[in-house]
VOPAGU-2260 file (C-alpha; in pm, 1 decimal, decimal comma):
REM VOPAGU-2260
SITE   aa  ch    i         X         Y         Z
SITE  MET   A    0   12715,3   -7808,6   -5986,0
SITE  ARG   A    1   12524,4   -7517,9   -5817,9
SITE  LEU   A    2   12177,5   -7394,9   -5879,6
SITE  GLY   A    3   12090,3   -7023,5   -5965,9
SITE  ILE   A    4   11771,1   -6856,2   -6061,3
SITE  ASN   A    5   11719,1   -6605,2   -6338,2
SITE  LEU   A    6   11439,7   -6362,7   -6275,1
SITE  GLY   A    7   11451,8   -6237,7   -6624,4
SITE  TYR   A    8   11318,8   -5918,4   -6677,5
SITE  TRP   A    9   11126,3   -5702,3   -6415,9
SITE  GLY   A   10   10761,0   -5606,0   -6449,5
SITE  ALA   A   11   10479,9   -5740,0   -6643,6
SITE  GLY   A   12   10270,8   -5752,5   -6294,9
SITE  MET   A   13   10535,1   -6009,9   -6147,7
SITE  ASP   A   14   10704,3   -5800,6   -5937,7
SITE  ALA   A   15   10567,2   -5927,8   -5596,0
SITE  ASP   A   16   10605,2   -6280,3   -5698,0
SITE  ASN   A   17   10971,2   -6223,3   -5828,7
SITE  LEU   A   18   11070,2   -6097,9   -5508,7
SITE  ALA   A   19   10906,9   -6426,3   -5334,1
SITE  VAL   A   20   11084,3   -6637,5   -5567,8
SITE  ALA   A   21   11417,1   -6482,0   -5496,1
SITE  ARG   A   22   11345,3   -6516,7   -5118,3
SITE  GLU   A   23   11261,8   -6914,2   -5145,6
SITE  ALA   A   24   11560,7   -6925,6   -5371,8
SITE  ASP   A   25   11784,4   -6775,0   -5100,2
SITE  ARG   A   26   11627,1   -6989,4   -4793,8
SITE  LEU   A   27   11641,2   -7307,8   -5040,1
SITE  GLY   A   28   12060,3   -7250,3   -5082,0
SITE  TYR   A   29   12061,4   -7160,2   -5446,6
SITE  SER   A   30   12378,5   -6984,5   -5510,0
SITE  VAL   A   31   12298,6   -6668,0   -5729,9
SITE  CYS   A   32   11980,5   -6463,5   -5835,6
SITE  TRP   A   33   12019,4   -6311,3   -6189,6
SITE  ALA   A   34   11835,1   -6017,2   -6329,3
SITE  ALA   A   35   11810,0   -5871,1   -6666,9
SITE  GLU   A   36   11799,5   -5559,4   -6870,5
SITE  ALA   A   37   11702,4   -5435,6   -7225,3
SITE  TYR   A   38   11497,7   -5135,5   -7263,7
SITE  GLY   A   39   11283,4   -5177,7   -6974,2
SITE  SER   A   40   11374,9   -5247,3   -6618,6
SITE  ASP   A   41   11739,7   -5192,9   -6526,1
SITE  ALA   A   42   11932,0   -5463,6   -6363,7
SITE  PRO   A   43   12123,8   -5266,1   -6089,7
SITE  THR   A   44   11789,3   -5123,4   -5914,5
SITE  VAL   A   45   11625,4   -5484,7   -5923,2
SITE  LEU   A   46   11936,8   -5637,9   -5757,6
SITE  ALA   A   47   11974,7   -5359,5   -5496,3
SITE  TRP   A   48   11595,2   -5440,5   -5368,2
SITE  VAL   A   49   11660,0   -5835,3   -5391,3
SITE  ALA   A   50   11979,1   -5784,9   -5204,9
SITE  ALA   A   51   11833,4   -5592,3   -4928,5
SITE  GLN   A   52   11563,8   -5864,3   -4868,9
SITE  THR   A   53   11767,3   -6186,9   -4896,8
SITE  GLU   A   54   12054,2   -6286,5   -4686,2
SITE  ARG   A   55   12299,6   -6539,4   -4841,0
SITE  ILE   A   56   12229,1   -6574,4   -5234,1
SITE  ASP   A   57   12448,1   -6381,1   -5456,3
SITE  ILE   A   58   12303,9   -6131,6   -5689,3
SITE  GLY   A   59   12427,9   -6107,2   -6027,3
SITE  SER   A   60   12354,2   -5905,1   -6337,9
SITE  ALA   A   61   12268,5   -6106,4   -6671,0
SITE  ILE   A   62   12354,6   -5843,1   -6797,2
SITE  LEU   A   63   12457,4   -5475,1   -6777,0
SITE  GLN   A   64   12425,7   -5363,2   -7121,3
SITE  ILE   A   65   12782,9   -5230,1   -7246,6
SITE  PRO   A   66   12641,4   -4975,7   -7465,9
SITE  ALA   A   67   12417,0   -4843,5   -7203,2
SITE  ARG   A   68   12710,8   -4718,8   -6956,9
SITE  THR   A   69   13065,6   -4609,0   -6968,5
SITE  PRO   A   70   13297,8   -4856,3   -6811,6
SITE  ALA   A   71   13380,3   -4625,9   -6513,9
SITE  MET   A   72   13002,9   -4621,3   -6432,3
SITE  THR   A   73   12975,1   -4989,4   -6459,1
SITE  ALA   A   74   13250,6   -5006,4   -6215,6
SITE  MET   A   75   13082,8   -4767,1   -5969,8
SITE  THR   A   76   12790,7   -4960,5   -5993,3
SITE  ALA   A   77   12951,3   -5293,3   -5929,8
SITE  ALA   A   78   13155,9   -5169,7   -5637,4
SITE  THR   A   79   12857,7   -5002,4   -5495,7
SITE  LEU   A   80   12630,0   -5341,9   -5513,5
SITE  ASP   A   81   12914,6   -5557,8   -5387,2
SITE  SER   A   82   12944,5   -5308,0   -5049,7
SITE  LEU   A   83   12557,8   -5289,4   -5015,7
SITE  SER   A   84   12524,7   -5670,8   -5051,8
SITE  GLY   A   85   12819,1   -5748,0   -4834,7
SITE  GLY   A   86   13010,3   -5907,6   -5107,3
SITE  ARG   A   87   12743,4   -6108,9   -5291,5
SITE  PHE   A   88   12769,0   -5943,4   -5629,3
SITE  ARG   A   89   12872,5   -6097,8   -5973,2
SITE  LEU   A   90   12908,1   -5864,8   -6274,8
SITE  GLY   A   91   12768,8   -5996,8   -6606,8
SITE  LEU   A   92   12822,8   -5795,0   -6918,0
SITE  GLY   A   93   12724,0   -5815,7   -7269,2
SITE  VAL   A   94   12719,3   -5588,5   -7589,0
SITE  SER   A   95   12306,5   -5652,5   -7635,7
SITE  GLY   A   96   12228,8   -5648,7   -8005,2
SITE  PRO   A   97   12211,8   -5437,5   -8299,8
SITE  GLN   A   98   11846,1   -5326,4   -8256,6
SITE  VAL   A   99   11866,3   -5211,4   -7901,3
SITE  SER   A  100   12230,3   -5082,5   -7913,5
SITE  GLU   A  101   12157,4   -4841,2   -8197,2
SITE  GLY   A  102   11785,7   -4817,0   -8151,3
SITE  TRP   A  103   11759,7   -4753,5   -7787,3
SITE  TYR   A  104   12093,7   -4610,5   -7690,2
SITE  GLY   A  105   12209,0   -4476,0   -7974,1
SITE  VAL   A  106   12527,4   -4663,0   -8000,3
SITE  LYS   A  107   12683,7   -4807,1   -8297,6
SITE  PHE   A  108   12704,9   -5184,6   -8292,8
SITE  ASP   A  109   13068,0   -5230,3   -8448,4
SITE  LYS   A  110   13353,8   -5421,1   -8330,8
SITE  PRO   A  111   13197,7   -5597,4   -8046,6
SITE  LEU   A  112   13486,6   -5795,9   -7940,7
SITE  ALA   A  113   13724,0   -5527,4   -7931,5
SITE  ARG   A  114   13484,8   -5296,2   -7747,8
SITE  THR   A  115   13416,1   -5555,1   -7506,1
SITE  ARG   A  116   13782,1   -5632,9   -7438,2
SITE  GLU   A  117   13872,2   -5283,9   -7397,1
SITE  TYR   A  118   13550,4   -5223,7   -7168,5
SITE  VAL   A  119   13650,6   -5503,2   -6955,1
SITE  GLU   A  120   14000,1   -5375,8   -6917,7
SITE  ILE   A  121   13860,0   -5042,0   -6772,9
SITE  VAL   A  122   13611,3   -5186,5   -6560,3
SITE  ARG   A  123   13869,5   -5402,8   -6390,6
SITE  LYS   A  124   14143,5   -5122,0   -6338,0
SITE  ALA   A  125   13854,3   -4889,2   -6192,4
SITE  MET   A  126   13752,6   -5182,9   -5983,3
SITE  SER   A  127   14095,2   -5211,4   -5840,4
SITE  ARG   A  128   14116,1   -4869,9   -5720,5
SITE  GLU   A  129   14421,3   -4784,1   -5925,2
SITE  ARG   A  130   14404,0   -4441,3   -6083,1
SITE  LEU   A  131   14227,3   -4458,0   -6396,9
SITE  THR   A  132   14408,5   -4416,4   -6704,8
SITE  HIS   A  133   14326,8   -4556,3   -7063,2
SITE  GLU   A  134   14442,0   -4506,5   -7414,4
SITE  GLY   A  135   14221,4   -4757,0   -7655,4
SITE  GLU   A  136   14024,8   -4719,8   -7991,0
SITE  HIS   A  137   13697,0   -4672,5   -7789,5
SITE  TRP   A  138   13793,0   -4490,6   -7483,9
SITE  THR   A  139   14063,2   -4230,8   -7354,6
SITE  LEU   A  140   14101,7   -4139,8   -7003,8
SITE  PRO   A  141   14119,2   -3874,3   -6906,3
SITE  LEU   A  142   14046,2   -3697,7   -7222,1
SITE  PRO   A  143   14355,1   -3512,5   -7363,0
SITE  ASP   A  144   14412,3   -3137,8   -7348,3
SITE  GLY   A  145   14139,8   -3059,5   -7104,2
SITE  PRO   A  146   14086,5   -3027,7   -6733,9
SITE  GLY   A  147   14014,3   -3415,0   -6657,9
SITE  LYS   A  148   14214,8   -3576,0   -6386,6
SITE  ALA   A  149   14327,0   -3937,0   -6344,3
SITE  LEU   A  150   14095,5   -4049,4   -6048,8
SITE  LYS   A  151   14045,7   -4359,2   -5846,6
SITE  LEU   A  152   13729,1   -4522,8   -5715,1
SITE  THR   A  153   13639,7   -4392,7   -5362,3
SITE  VAL   A  154   13378,6   -4714,1   -5281,3
SITE  HIS   A  155   13568,0   -5005,7   -5143,7
SITE  PRO   A  156   13407,2   -5316,6   -5274,1
SITE  VAL   A  157   13405,8   -5585,0   -5000,6
SITE  ARG   A  158   13612,5   -5825,5   -5239,9
SITE  GLU   A  159   13930,8   -5747,4   -5392,6
SITE  GLU   A  160   13812,0   -5894,6   -5719,2
SITE  ILE   A  161   13441,4   -5913,1   -5816,1
SITE  PRO   A  162   13374,3   -6190,5   -6035,1
SITE  LEU   A  163   13340,6   -6067,2   -6386,2
SITE  TYR   A  164   13103,2   -6286,1   -6663,7
SITE  ILE   A  165   13030,4   -6198,1   -7040,9
SITE  ALA   A  166   12709,5   -6321,3   -7197,9
SITE  ALA   A  167   12863,2   -6504,1   -7505,8
SITE  ILE   A  168   12715,7   -6701,0   -7816,1
SITE  GLY   A  169   12935,7   -6693,9   -8076,8
SITE  PRO   A  170   13277,1   -6900,1   -8116,2
SITE  LYS   A  171   13494,8   -6583,1   -8128,6
SITE  ASN   A  172   13305,7   -6424,2   -7841,0
SITE  LEU   A  173   13339,6   -6755,6   -7635,1
SITE  GLU   A  174   13673,0   -6746,6   -7696,6
SITE  GLN   A  175   13749,8   -6441,5   -7579,5
SITE  THR   A  176   13530,2   -6478,4   -7278,6
SITE  GLY   A  177   13745,2   -6753,3   -7179,3
SITE  GLU   A  178   14062,8   -6573,2   -7204,2
SITE  ILE   A  179   13940,0   -6223,1   -7009,9
SITE  ALA   A  180   13632,5   -6327,3   -6799,4
SITE  ASP   A  181   13578,9   -6545,7   -6475,3
SITE  GLY   A  182   13262,4   -6705,6   -6620,3
SITE  ALA   A  183   13033,7   -6721,3   -6939,1
SITE  LEU   A  184   12661,7   -6668,3   -6941,1
SITE  VAL   A  185   12489,3   -6862,0   -7223,1
SITE  LEU   A  186   12168,3   -6930,7   -7349,8
SITE  PHE   A  187   12022,6   -7226,5   -7555,4
SITE  PHE   A  188   12288,1   -7461,1   -7402,6
SITE  ALA   A  189   12257,1   -7841,6   -7503,0
SITE  PRO   A  190   12478,3   -8067,2   -7305,0
SITE  GLU   A  191   12482,2   -8294,5   -7628,8
SITE  HIS   A  192   12658,1   -8011,9   -7833,7
SITE  ALA   A  193   12860,1   -7864,0   -7546,4
SITE  GLU   A  194   13213,0   -7910,0   -7689,6
SITE  GLU   A  195   13137,0   -7773,0   -8058,7
SITE  THR   A  196   12910,3   -7496,9   -7961,5
SITE  THR   A  197   13065,2   -7347,3   -7614,5
SITE  LEU   A  198   13332,3   -7538,3   -7462,3
SITE  GLY   A  199   13586,0   -7592,1   -7730,3
SITE  ALA   A  200   13595,5   -7220,2   -7805,5
SITE  VAL   A  201   13607,6   -7107,9   -7405,0
SITE  ARG   A  202   13885,8   -7373,9   -7357,5
SITE  ALA   A  203   14096,4   -7207,7   -7623,8
SITE  GLY   A  204   14065,4   -6889,8   -7495,2
SITE  ARG   A  205   14175,2   -7015,5   -7136,6
SITE  GLU   A  206   14465,8   -7161,0   -7294,3
SITE  LYS   A  207   14565,7   -6836,5   -7437,3
SITE  ALA   A  208   14550,3   -6681,9   -7107,0
SITE  GLY   A  209   14766,4   -6977,8   -6961,0
SITE  LYS   A  210   14484,2   -7113,1   -6766,4
SITE  THR   A  211   14255,5   -7418,1   -6773,1
SITE  LEU   A  212   13873,7   -7449,7   -6723,5
SITE  ASP   A  213   13957,8   -7500,5   -6348,8
SITE  GLY   A  214   13756,6   -7196,8   -6178,0
SITE  PHE   A  215   13598,6   -7088,3   -6484,9
SITE  ASP   A  216   13213,7   -7074,5   -6409,5
SITE  LEU   A  217   13011,9   -7172,5   -6702,9
SITE  VAL   A  218   12672,6   -7045,9   -6639,0
SITE  PRO   A  219   12368,1   -7166,7   -6889,8
SITE  THR   A  220   12024,5   -7010,8   -6810,1
SITE  VAL   A  221   11777,9   -7303,1   -6878,9
SITE  PRO   A  222   11391,1   -7320,5   -6881,3
SITE  MET   A  223   11214,3   -7570,2   -6674,9
SITE  ALA   A  224   10889,8   -7709,7   -6660,3
SITE  LEU   A  225   10761,6   -7990,7   -6463,3
SITE  GLY   A  226   10473,8   -8277,0   -6556,4
SITE  GLU   A  227   10439,9   -8587,3   -6718,6
SITE  ASP   A  228   10360,1   -8496,5   -7063,1
SITE  VAL   A  229   10670,8   -8374,8   -7208,2
SITE  ASP   A  230   10577,8   -8276,5   -7538,2
SITE  ALA   A  231   10295,3   -8043,5   -7389,5
SITE  LEU   A  232   10576,0   -7894,1   -7161,1
SITE  ALA   A  233   10802,6   -7846,8   -7464,6
SITE  ASP   A  234   10526,6   -7670,3   -7622,9
SITE  LEU   A  235   10523,2   -7381,5   -7348,1
SITE  PHE   A  236   10852,2   -7280,9   -7479,4
SITE  ARG   A  237   10770,5   -7273,1   -7823,0
SITE  PRO   A  238   10729,2   -6886,1   -7847,7
SITE  TYR   A  239   11007,6   -6824,5   -7629,7
SITE  THR   A  240   11233,1   -7032,9   -7878,2
SITE  ALA   A  241   11108,0   -6879,3   -8170,4
SITE  LEU   A  242   11154,6   -6534,4   -8063,6
SITE  TYR   A  243   11519,6   -6589,7   -7981,9
SITE  VAL   A  244   11599,8   -6804,5   -8277,9
SITE  GLY   A  245   11363,2   -6625,7   -8529,9
SITE  GLY   A  246   11317,0   -6264,3   -8408,3
SITE  MET   A  247   11617,5   -6158,0   -8186,8
SITE  GLY   A  248   11813,7   -5954,4   -8430,2
SITE  SER   A  249   11791,7   -5878,1   -8790,4
SITE  ALA   A  250   11795,5   -6148,2   -9078,4
SITE  LYS   A  251   12173,5   -6105,9   -9115,7
SITE  GLN   A  252   12277,1   -6074,4   -8780,7
SITE  ASN   A  253   12083,1   -6337,2   -8527,6
SITE  PHE   A  254   12344,7   -6494,6   -8285,5
SITE  TYR   A  255   12073,2   -6731,1   -8171,0
SITE  ASN   A  256   11983,9   -6858,1   -8518,4
SITE  LYS   A  257   12366,7   -6910,7   -8594,1
SITE  LEU   A  258   12382,8   -7127,2   -8295,3
SITE  ALA   A  259   12081,9   -7342,0   -8377,5
SITE  ARG   A  260   12246,0   -7411,8   -8711,7
SITE  ARG   A  261   12566,3   -7494,1   -8541,1
SITE  MET   A  262   12368,2   -7763,0   -8375,9
SITE  GLY   A  263   12235,7   -7927,8   -8678,4
SITE  TYR   A  264   11914,4   -7753,9   -8729,2
SITE  GLU   A  265   12015,8   -7554,1   -9037,1
SITE  LYS   A  266   11668,8   -7602,0   -9212,6
SITE  GLU   A  267   11458,4   -7557,6   -8921,4
SITE  ALA   A  268   11644,1   -7250,4   -8830,1
SITE  ALA   A  269   11602,8   -7062,7   -9183,0
SITE  GLU   A  270   11228,8   -7151,0   -9166,6
SITE  ILE   A  271   11156,9   -7020,3   -8819,2
SITE  GLN   A  272   11354,8   -6708,7   -8876,3
SITE  GLU   A  273   11163,1   -6636,9   -9220,1
SITE  LYS   A  274   10838,1   -6709,5   -9067,9
SITE  TYR   A  275   10906,2   -6511,9   -8755,2
SITE  LEU   A  276   11040,2   -6190,3   -8961,4
SITE  ALA   A  277   10727,6   -6239,5   -9177,5
SITE  GLY   A  278   10519,7   -6162,9   -8898,2
SITE  ASP   A  279   10398,4   -6527,7   -8864,4
SITE  LYS   A  280   10487,9   -6595,3   -8502,2
SITE  GLN   A  281   10254,9   -6880,2   -8454,9
SITE  GLY   A  282   10402,3   -7068,2   -8763,6
SITE  ALA   A  283   10774,8   -6984,4   -8632,7
SITE  ALA   A  284   10684,4   -7146,8   -8316,5
SITE  ALA   A  285   10515,5   -7457,7   -8470,0
SITE  ALA   A  286   10844,2   -7492,3   -8679,4
SITE  VAL   A  287   11061,2   -7511,3   -8356,2
SITE  PRO   A  288   11184,7   -7904,7   -8343,6
SITE  ARG   A  289   11065,8   -8060,3   -8034,7
SITE  GLN   A  290   11415,1   -8194,1   -7960,6
SITE  LEU   A  291   11587,7   -7851,4   -7974,1
SITE  ILE   A  292   11355,1   -7755,4   -7683,1
SITE  ASP   A  293   11394,2   -8044,3   -7495,2
SITE  SER   A  294   11783,3   -8042,8   -7530,7
SITE  THR   A  295   11817,2   -7691,0   -7419,1
SITE  SER   A  296   11537,2   -7710,3   -7113,8
SITE  LEU   A  297   11448,2   -7929,6   -6822,3
SITE  LEU   A  298   11132,4   -8098,5   -6899,0
SITE  GLY   A  299   10927,1   -8364,6   -6723,1
SITE  PRO   A  300   10884,0   -8502,3   -6381,3
SITE  VAL   A  301   11171,8   -8476,3   -6106,1
SITE  GLU   A  302   11346,2   -8810,3   -6213,2
SITE  ARG   A  303   11368,8   -8711,2   -6570,2
SITE  VAL   A  304   11505,1   -8347,5   -6460,8
SITE  ALA   A  305   11781,8   -8493,3   -6235,6
SITE  ASP   A  306   11898,9   -8699,6   -6538,9
SITE  ARG   A  307   11908,6   -8407,5   -6747,9
SITE  MET   A  308   12123,2   -8212,0   -6456,6
SITE  GLN   A  309   12368,7   -8503,8   -6446,8
SITE  ALA   A  310   12406,2   -8445,4   -6832,2
SITE  TYR   A  311   12465,9   -8061,3   -6782,5
SITE  ALA   A  312   12705,6   -8130,1   -6511,6
SITE  GLU   A  313   12910,0   -8400,8   -6733,9
SITE  ALA   A  314   12900,9   -8126,2   -7007,2
SITE  GLY   A  315   13113,3   -7903,2   -6775,1
SITE  VAL   A  316   12837,4   -7657,0   -6620,6
SITE  THR   A  317   12925,1   -7542,4   -6298,2
SITE  THR   A  318   12621,6   -7321,9   -6220,8
SITE  LEU   A  319   12294,7   -7393,4   -6374,0
SITE  SER   A  320   12036,5   -7106,1   -6378,7
SITE  LEU   A  321   11691,4   -7211,0   -6375,0
SITE  THR   A  322   11400,4   -7012,2   -6506,3
SITE  PRO   A  323   11087,6   -7210,3   -6394,6
SITE  ALA   A  324   10773,0   -7194,0   -6580,3
SITE  GLY   A  325   10443,8   -7119,2   -6398,9
SITE  PHE   A  326   10152,6   -6879,8   -6425,9
SITE  THR   A  327   10109,0   -6872,6   -6056,6
SITE  LEU   A  328   10343,3   -6802,8   -5756,2
SITE  ASP   A  329   10285,6   -7146,8   -5611,6
SITE  GLU   A  330   10391,2   -7306,2   -5947,5
SITE  ARG   A  331   10731,2   -7132,5   -5947,9
SITE  ILE   A  332   10788,8   -7210,6   -5574,9
SITE  THR   A  333   10694,5   -7581,6   -5647,3
SITE  ALA   A  334   10936,0   -7568,6   -5960,0
SITE  LEU   A  335   11226,3   -7419,7   -5731,4
SITE  ARG   A  336   11200,8   -7679,1   -5472,7
SITE  ALA   A  337   11191,0   -7951,3   -5743,2
SITE  GLY   A  338   11501,4   -7814,9   -5873,7
SITE  VAL   A  339   11692,2   -7875,6   -5531,4
SITE  GLU   A  340   11526,3   -8199,9   -5521,7
SITE  ALA   A  341   11643,8   -8309,6   -5855,9
SITE  LEU   A  342   11986,1   -8183,9   -5781,9
SITE  GLU   A  343   12001,9   -8397,7   -5491,8
SITE  ARG   A  344   11876,5   -8727,5   -5689,9
SITE  ALA   A  345   12148,7   -8639,8   -5941,2
SITE  GLY   A  346   12413,3   -8657,1   -5654,2
SITE  LEU   A  347   12516,9   -8315,6   -5755,6
SITE  ALA   A  348   12437,9   -8120,1   -5441,0
């Protein structure tokens, strides 16, 4: 199992610290550095900056939002970043959510599975540098009865195939991801529930494509906090968990709430969402079960973190992306180094 680092969203006064974290992860041998986007910083700009100031670590988008760009633009961006980084780019895609898609981009959040499948098909075709033609439900290239021509990408990526990942949570999305992608980007992954929440669906998709899980990169992003008091450490992530389970989406359409329910937290997920959407964020955070946080995070001393890393590896995780907690750069760097130590203690390095 390899280690990654997720920088999350850029900004909030942490820009210099994030770059230092990326550099240290590069020095320590982390395999990939991911950057996110929603409706603030964009991922490609951040990744270009990180790539320019690192040497070995891969850079990855977690994610490039599908409603934000045409598929051809995404192919151009991927090819450019792969070229600039010397073949270190990983393309992560996702549909975002209805609030961002419709509220920020003005793109209707409908048929996300079909849209993703078609998008991936166009992106792969464009990145392969064949002349781009496509007739689908969502895109037609070139446009008919006009001056458009079937063009091909002029930039040459370093690699013939850039690894393509999809952010997936629901069973149907996970199955499709297994079928059409090289990896899955997942959140709130609990090793104890891996088969019913993630792996079963991914495996079914791989079988549809005539493949096995061999070579498929399962990449959960996992919060990490070091210390002796596990309960206190879990409390650090209560607001984060409440945001996703309770407030990420609408009352009818919250993928993370549904995931918590599939993990057995039916009553708790309903309470968290009810309180969060009513404006009681503190109450929602207090309602998050400690076990839900513990099972989806790395908490405690290095020895305990090593045990949990072993559980993730046994559950099929191939790249474990860490988001170290810390109010200072020193705390985050210490956590990065502890991640390497834990991986070695678990016998997984």
